[in-house]
Every structure is written in C-alpha cells, then in structure tokens.
N, C-alpha and C positions, 0 to 999 in steps of 0.2 A: 842388536849386535853391532851395528855400525857405530853407535855412540861409544860402546865399550871399546871397540877396536881403535877408534879415534883417540879416546882418552889414554889407552895404553901406548899408542904410537907417539903421543905428544907428552908423555910422562906426567899426566895429570895426577896430582897427589891423591885425591879422593875419587875412587871409581865406584859408581853405583852398580854393583853386580846384579841387582834385581832387574836391571834393564835386559838381562838375558832370559828372564822368565818366559816372556812371550815367544821368543825363538825356540826355547827348549820345549814348550808346550806344543807349538806348531809342528816341530819335528817328531815329538813323541806321538802325536795324533796322526802322523803320516799323511798330512794334507798334501794335495797336489802342489808341486813346486817346493816341497821341503828341501830338496837338493839345492835350491837357490840359497837357502839359509844355511844349510849344512856346510857349504864350501867356506863360508865366513867363519863358522865355528871351528872348523878344522884349522884354518889359518891362525885363529886366536890361540888354539891349543898348541900348535907347533911353535909359533913365535914367542908367545908369552905364557907358556904353561907354568913356568916357575912363579909367575905373578898372580896366578889364580888362587884365591883362598880355598883351602881344603874342602869346605862345605860345597862350594860351587864346582870345584873340580869333580867331586863325586857325582853331582847332578849331571854335569856334562858327560862324564864317562858312562853313567847309567843310560843316558839318552843315546849315545853313540854305539854302545855295545848291544843295545836291544833293537836297533834300527833294522828295517828290512831293506837291504842294499840292492836287491835285484829281484825280479819277478819269480825266480826259481826258489826263493826262500819262503818259509812258512808265513802265512798271514794273507790278509786281503786289505786293500786300500784303494784310493782313487788316484794314486800318483801316476803320472805319465812317465814311463821308462823309455819308450822306444825312439823318441825323436833325437836328432843329432846332438843337441845341446844337453839333453838329459842323459844321454849315454855317457858322455865324458864327465859330467858332474857326478853321477852316481859312481862310476868306476874310479874316479880320482879319490873320492871320499872313502870308498871301500878299501882301496889300496893303501891310502895313507893312515887310516885308522888301524888297519891290519898291521901295517909297519910299526905303528906306535905301540901296539899291544900284541906282539907276535905269539906269545904263549897263552894269552887269555882266551877262554872259550866264550864266544858270543852267544848269549842265551837263546836268541831267536833262531839262529841258524844251526847252532850246535857245532859250528866250525871254529877253529882257532884263528887268531889274527893272521898267522902265516898262511893258512889255507885261504882266507879271504884275499890276501895279497896275490896269491897265485891265480885265483879265479879272476880277480880284477885286472891283473897284468895282461892276461890274454885279450880281454875286451879293450884295454887301452892300446895295445899294440895293433889290434885289428882296426880300431878307430883311426889311429894315425896312418896306417897303411891305406885306408879308404880316402883320407884327406890327401895323401901324397899322390895317389893314382888318379883320383877323380875330382879333387877339390871339395869344397864345402857344398853340401846339399842345400843347406839354408844359406845359399851364397849371397854375398853382399848384404847381409841382414844387420841393419843397425840395431835391431832388437836382440838377436840371438848371438851375434859375435861377442858381445860383452858377457853373456852367460858362459859361452865357451871359454873365454879368457880366464874366468874364475877358476875352473877346474884345471885348465892348462897351466896357469902360472903356479898353482900349488904343486903340480907335478914337477915343473921346472925347478922350483925352489927346494922341494923336499924329497923327491923320489931318487932312486938309484941312477947311476950314470947313463945307462942305455935309455931308459924312459925319459930322463931329463934332457939328454942330448937330442934325441929324436923329436921331443916335443918343442924344443927351441926352433927346430927347422919348420915344424908345422905352424908355430907362432909367426915365424917370418912370412910364411905363405899368407896367413890371415892378415898381417899388417901390410903386406904387399897389396892385397885386395883393397884394404881401406885406402892406402895411398893412391892406388891407380884409379879409384872411383871417387876421388876427392876433387871438388870444384870450389876454389876459394874457401878452403877450410870446412866445407860441408861435405859429409859423406852421403852421397846421393847417387842412386843407380837403380836399374831394374833389380829385383830382389827375389830370392827364393822363398823368403818368408818375411812379411812385414805387417804392421798394423796401421 
C-alpha cells in the first residue's frame, strides 16, 4: 500500500493496483497488526477514492465492510485490540469507514456505518481523555508513537470538528513528548514500550 500511496501522491501516470493485493489479503485474514495496514488503506480511500479503479474499489470496500473492527463483533482472530496504539488504530478506522458508508450495513457486525461511527466515537473520545489526563501509557515510545500518529492524523484530517480539534491537542502532546526527549535530533528516553 505504501507504493500505491506514493504513486498517487506523486501523480504517477501508471499505478499497479495489484500492489494492494497483499494488504487486502492480510486484512481479510485478520492477521495481527491488520490495523497497521488498515490505516493506510483508509487514507488512500479518503484522499484518492476517485482515482481508484472500480474493480479495486469493490475489493477495498468488500475488505473494509467485512472487517472485525472490535472484539465485541462476531468472529475470532489473533489480532491484538487492547494496547494503546491498537485502540486508536481500530477506532479511527471503524469511525472513518462508518462515516464513509453511513447507510451501508456491514455484513460481519450487522451494524450500519452510522452505528459503527457512534460505537467508535465513544472509544476515540475515551482514548483522548485518557491521553489528556494521564499521558501516553506507551510513553516516549519510538516504536508505537508512529503507529498512534497514523490513526490520529486520519482523524485530524477526516473526522468531524470535535474529534478533529481534540485530536490536534493530543497530537501536540505527543509531539511535545518527542521534542522534549530529543537529543541532537535523536528521540531517546526511558520508554513505556520499546524493542
């Protein structure tokens, strides 16, 4: 998906949409960290939806509408939903796909897109309130801040005013963390989660 996004962003004349096949299959199989790929797919759909060929748009929509966005939905998989970065990645994707298809019934959950939005909205607002009150649990994490940013920036760019405005404040807090723990352009500190 990175290559497709790069080609779209740079107005490349010929785009090999087959490059998305691996991403779509990964998400369809609901492998752990599918949400890391999902966030990029959501961005492509929102920014360049009009450029996606109909055949690939149908594949993308099928993948997104049948996805299991939270552990309270039908199905089983090995995806990690509970950690801080996964919480915002899943919630942002669910919210934005619900917003994109508000009247469509999502086959896996049986909910409409609007209902998915409402469900995800509560999780997003709760997530932001926790960051505001207590900071990041995966604090100063050079690994997971960048994952948080994917979901956060999609909400800043594409969600309604309240979520977008509040998320900008939370993004400022994250960037303050990075700036305050930066030594000669290297983000290094004790960390709540690192490898």
